[in-house]
C-alpha positions in Angstrom: 4.2 -14.8 -3.5 4.6 -15.7 0.1 5.7 -12.2 1.3 2.6 -10.1 2.6 3.9 -7.0 1.1 3.6 -8.6 -2.3 0.0 -9.3 -1.7 -0.5 -5.7 -1.1 0.8 -4.8 -4.4 -2.2 -6.5 -6.1 -5.4 -4.8 -6.8 -8.4 -5.7 -4.8 -9.9 -7.3 -7.9 -6.7 -9.5 -8.3 -6.8 -10.5 -4.6 -10.5 -11.4 -5.0 -10.0 -13.4 -8.1 -7.0 -15.3 -6.6 -8.6 -16.0 -3.4 -11.9 -17.2 -5.0 -10.0 -19.3 -7.6 -8.0 -21.0 -4.8 -11.1 -21.7 -2.7 -12.9 -23.1 -5.7 -10.0 -25.2 -6.9 -9.5 -26.7 -3.3 -13.1 -27.0 -2.5 -12.8 -24.5 0.4 -16.5 -23.9 1.1 -15.7 -22.5 4.6 -13.8 -19.4 2.9 -16.6 -19.1 0.3 -19.2 -19.0 2.9 -17.1 -16.7 5.1 -17.0 -14.4 2.1 -20.7 -14.6 1.6 -21.2 -13.7 5.4 -18.7 -10.8 5.1 -20.2 -9.0 2.1 -23.3 -7.3 3.8 -20.9 -5.7 6.4 -18.5 -4.8 3.6 -21.3 -3.3 1.7 -22.2 -1.1 4.8 -18.6 -0.1 5.3 -18.4 0.9 1.6 -21.5 3.2 2.1 -24.2 0.9 0.6 -26.3 0.7 3.8 -29.5 -0.1 1.9 -27.8 -3.0 -0.1 -26.3 -4.5 3.2 -29.7 -4.5 4.9 -31.2 -6.2 1.8 -28.5 -8.7 1.7 -29.1 -9.7 5.3 -32.7 -10.5 4.4 -32.3 -12.3 1.1 -30.0 -15.1 -0.1 -30.1 -14.3 -3.9 -28.8 -10.8 -3.5 -25.9 -12.4 -1.4 -25.1 -14.7 -4.3 -25.2 -11.8 -6.6 -22.9 -9.8 -4.3 -20.6 -12.8 -4.2 -20.3 -12.6 -7.9 -19.4 -8.9 -7.7 -17.3 -9.0 -4.5 -14.2 -8.5 -6.4 -15.3 -5.1 -7.7 -15.3 -1.5 -6.5 -15.5 -0.3 -2.9 -16.7 -3.7 -1.5 -13.6 -5.3 -2.9 -11.5 -2.6 -1.1 -13.2 -3.4 2.2 -12.7 -7.1 1.7 -8.9 -6.7 0.8 -7.6 -7.8 4.3 -9.7 -11.0 4.1 -8.3 -11.8 0.6 -4.8 -11.2 1.7 -5.1 -13.1 4.9 -6.5 -16.1 3.0 -3.9 -16.0 0.2 -1.0 -15.6 2.7 -2.3 -18.4 4.9 -2.5 -20.8 1.9 0.5 -19.7 -0.1 
């Protein structure tokens, strides 16, 4: 699935799952860490301002957010990151 338009056809959840599975399978800690860093900003962009402030202060909520970063509005905000990563490593 090398064509960028094909990635656009997938749901945000599918993109998240594929990107995270690929990163885990290849031991790509850099991508996983980048994802964790982006989640507070994605939460803010998705309208969860209080959640983003809490994430900046505490690591455990970030890990919880990581688990759920393929769901809902946050996944939608993170779509470009997933597409970029998958296209780069396809």
